[in-house]
C-alpha positions as CSV (number, residue, x, y, z in Angstrom):
1,X,131.3,57.3,255.1
2,X,134.0,60.0,255.4
3,X,132.8,63.1,253.6
4,X,135.3,65.8,254.7
5,X,138.9,65.3,255.8
6,X,141.0,68.2,257.1
7,X,144.7,67.4,256.8
8,X,147.2,69.3,258.9
9,X,145.6,72.7,258.1
10,X,147.5,75.8,259.1
11,X,146.1,79.3,258.5
12,X,147.3,82.8,259.6
13,X,146.0,86.3,258.8
14,X,147.7,89.7,259.1
15,X,146.4,92.7,260.9
16,X,148.0,96.1,260.7
17,X,150.4,95.4,263.4
18,X,150.9,91.6,263.6
19,X,150.3,88.2,262.1
20,X,147.7,86.1,263.9
21,X,148.1,82.3,263.8
22,X,144.5,81.2,263.6
23,X,144.9,77.5,263.0
24,X,147.9,75.2,263.6
25,X,148.1,71.8,262.0
26,X,144.4,71.0,262.4
27,X,143.4,67.5,261.4
28,X,139.9,66.0,261.7
29,X,137.3,64.1,259.8
30,X,133.6,64.6,259.3
31,X,131.3,61.7,258.2
32,X,128.0,61.6,256.4
33,X,124.8,61.4,258.4
34,X,126.3,62.8,261.5
35,X,126.1,66.1,263.4
36,X,129.3,67.6,264.8
37,X,129.8,70.4,267.2
38,X,132.9,72.6,267.2
39,X,133.3,74.4,270.5
40,X,135.8,76.8,272.1
41,X,136.4,80.3,273.4
42,X,136.0,83.3,271.2
43,X,139.1,83.8,269.1
44,X,140.1,80.1,269.4
45,X,139.9,79.6,265.6
46,X,136.3,78.1,265.2
47,X,135.1,80.7,262.7
48,X,138.3,80.5,260.7
49,X,137.8,76.7,260.4
50,X,134.2,77.3,259.3
51,X,135.4,79.8,256.7
52,X,137.8,77.3,255.2
53,X,135.2,74.5,255.2
54,X,132.8,76.9,253.5
55,X,135.3,77.4,250.7
56,X,135.7,81.1,251.4
57,X,139.5,80.8,251.6
58,X,142.2,78.2,251.3
59,X,144.6,77.0,254.0
60,X,148.2,78.3,254.0
61,X,149.4,74.8,254.6
62,X,147.6,71.4,254.6
63,X,144.5,70.5,252.7
64,X,140.8,69.9,252.9
65,X,139.4,66.9,251.0
66,X,135.7,66.6,250.1
67,X,134.8,63.0,249.2
68,X,138.5,62.5,248.4
69,X,138.9,65.6,246.2
70,X,141.1,68.5,247.3
71,X,139.3,71.8,247.7
72,X,142.3,73.4,246.1
73,X,141.5,71.6,242.8
74,X,137.7,72.1,242.9
75,X,135.8,75.0,241.3
76,X,135.0,76.8,244.5
77,X,132.0,78.6,243.0
78,X,130.5,75.2,242.2
79,X,131.4,74.0,245.7
80,X,129.7,76.9,247.5
81,X,126.7,76.7,245.2
82,X,126.1,73.0,245.0
83,X,128.0,71.2,247.8
84,X,128.1,73.3,251.0
85,X,125.5,75.6,252.6
86,X,126.0,77.9,255.6
87,X,123.4,79.0,258.2
88,X,124.4,82.1,260.2
89,X,123.4,83.4,263.6
90,X,122.1,86.6,261.9
91,X,119.9,84.6,259.5
92,X,121.0,86.6,256.3
93,X,117.5,86.4,254.7
94,X,116.8,88.8,251.9
95,X,114.6,91.4,253.5
96,X,112.5,92.2,250.4
97,X,111.7,88.6,249.6
98,X,109.0,86.5,251.3
99,X,109.9,83.3,253.1
100,X,108.9,81.3,250.1
101,X,110.9,83.5,247.7
102,X,114.0,83.3,250.1
103,X,113.9,79.5,250.0
104,X,113.2,79.1,246.3
105,X,115.8,81.6,245.3
106,X,118.9,79.3,245.3
107,X,116.9,76.7,243.3
108,X,115.8,79.2,240.7
109,X,119.4,80.6,240.5
110,X,120.5,77.1,239.5
111,X,117.9,77.0,236.7
112,X,115.0,75.2,238.2
113,X,111.6,76.5,236.9
114,X,109.8,79.0,239.1
115,X,106.8,76.8,239.7
116,X,108.8,73.7,240.6
117,X,111.2,75.8,242.8
118,X,108.2,77.3,244.7
119,X,106.6,73.9,245.3
120,X,109.9,72.5,246.6
121,X,110.3,75.5,248.8
122,X,106.9,74.9,250.3
123,X,107.9,71.3,251.1
124,X,111.1,72.5,252.7
125,X,109.4,75.1,254.8
126,X,106.9,72.4,256.0
127,X,109.9,70.1,256.8
128,X,111.3,72.7,259.3
129,X,108.0,72.9,261.1
130,X,106.5,76.0,259.6
131,X,103.0,76.4,258.2
132,X,101.9,77.7,254.8
133,X,101.1,81.1,256.3
134,X,104.8,81.9,256.8
135,X,105.4,81.5,253.1
136,X,103.8,84.9,252.4
137,X,105.6,86.7,255.2
138,X,108.7,88.9,254.9
139,X,111.6,88.5,257.4
140,X,110.5,91.6,259.4
141,X,107.2,89.9,260.2
142,X,108.8,86.7,261.6
143,X,110.2,85.8,265.0
144,X,113.8,85.0,265.4
145,X,113.0,81.3,265.5
146,X,110.9,81.4,262.4
147,X,113.7,83.3,260.5
148,X,116.3,80.7,261.5
149,X,114.0,77.9,260.3
150,X,113.5,79.6,257.0
151,X,117.3,80.1,256.8
152,X,117.8,76.3,257.3
153,X,115.1,75.5,254.7
154,X,117.0,77.7,252.3
155,X,120.3,75.9,253.1
156,X,118.6,72.5,252.5
157,X,117.3,73.8,249.1
158,X,120.8,73.7,247.7
159,X,120.7,69.8,247.9
160,X,124.4,69.9,248.9
161,X,125.5,67.4,251.5
162,X,127.5,69.6,253.9
163,X,125.6,72.0,256.2
164,X,127.6,74.5,258.3
165,X,125.9,76.4,261.1
166,X,127.6,79.3,262.8
167,X,126.0,79.8,266.2
168,X,122.6,79.0,264.8
169,X,120.8,79.2,268.2
170,X,122.7,82.3,269.5
171,X,119.8,84.6,269.3
172,X,117.0,82.2,270.3
173,X,115.2,81.2,273.5
174,X,115.4,77.7,274.9
175,X,112.4,76.3,273.1
176,X,113.4,77.6,269.7
177,X,117.0,76.5,270.4
178,X,115.8,72.9,270.8
179,X,113.6,73.1,267.7
180,X,116.6,74.3,265.6
181,X,118.9,71.5,267.0
182,X,116.2,68.9,266.2
183,X,116.0,70.1,262.6
184,X,119.8,70.0,262.2
185,X,119.9,66.5,263.7
186,X,117.2,65.4,261.4
187,X,119.1,66.8,258.4
188,X,122.0,64.6,259.4
189,X,120.4,61.4,260.5
190,X,117.4,61.3,258.1
191,X,118.8,63.0,255.0
192,X,122.5,62.1,255.2
193,X,123.9,65.6,255.6
194,X,127.2,66.2,257.3
195,X,126.2,68.9,259.7
196,X,128.9,71.0,261.5
197,X,127.7,73.4,264.1
198,X,130.0,76.1,265.6
199,X,128.6,76.9,269.0
200,X,129.4,78.3,272.5
201,X,126.4,76.5,273.9
202,X,127.1,73.3,275.8
203,X,123.5,72.2,275.5
204,X,123.7,72.3,271.8
205,X,127.1,70.5,271.8
206,X,125.6,67.8,274.0
207,X,123.2,66.9,271.1
208,X,126.0,66.3,268.6
209,X,127.2,62.9,267.6
210,X,130.8,64.1,268.0
211,X,132.3,67.2,269.6
212,X,135.6,68.9,268.7
213,X,137.1,71.5,270.9
214,X,139.3,74.3,269.5
215,X,142.0,75.7,271.8
216,X,144.4,78.3,270.5
217,X,144.1,77.2,266.9
218,X,144.4,73.5,267.7
219,X,141.6,71.0,267.5
220,X,141.0,68.1,269.8
221,X,138.2,65.5,269.7
222,X,136.3,65.3,273.0
223,X,135.4,62.0,274.4
224,X,131.9,61.6,275.7
225,X,131.7,62.4,279.4
226,X,134.8,64.7,279.2
């Protein structure tokens, strides 16, 4: 099922001295229950595409459709809160909250009772392979791999169906990298998420169901074996 459709999207931004053409007529589709990788050199436009998919900005030209509805016509606050979640390389956990509180926070923010939210948070933390002990720990007490798993658990707590990951394994060793990739694949294949991973890492891209390559603001779908 087609969940996200990007139609001829063009985007530019201005610096003090020039206008940078970040994306040029980008078109692609992202289906439910699949994991995608978007690869390319730094400055090729990957992060700009992620920003638009996250609803942080709108294209200058073209459109992004989510289950057939234009992002331009959607309430973007609702979209960012209930439809899409983003996992960053830098984790972005709240430093003064425990792992359990970090994961339960978005659920409580949407009105779920504290007890129910905490119980659901425990389940999500277990689903990303962490034990109950981590629930009581603050981010400074966790390893990088543990923090990234908690960040993914928090993203899954939103119950949206689009999960964006910006270099999610960039700060991790090989073992933790594979663990994170396995969790993202499971979110796609077992829970029906559309998972879109921005990555420089060819080993991560190799695990995706489909790979798109960004070159100078243009997107191409890579065939397997290319």
